[in-house]
C-alpha angles and dihedrals in degrees: 000000000000128000098205094184094062113118089224100051127156090023096165117004141337114268089033119149108241094189088118112042091181129035115250088205099056119170096026094157089205110141093198087075093061093254122131145176112273123171095344093309138092107259117204100181096114093044115102098160098100086052096057105109095227091051096042088052093049093048094048093047095045091048092046091051088056100254113156120250093248090056094049093046086055091056090046091049090056086061094051 
């Protein structure tokens, strides 16, 4: 899904899934995502994981089914 009128679109790549316009795992501090420390803050500008359609669907479905964030993060870590 894409929200074409978003002022940040595309924030990562074309064909991205924008179902989650924020990351529920921020700050993950997981360098395998492409994120990094920048100016004493966790910077996600190189992370495209949450916008991959299959990942966004899994995260949304899991959260909507009442799974805890920690549990959903463990599923996501398995994909990294």
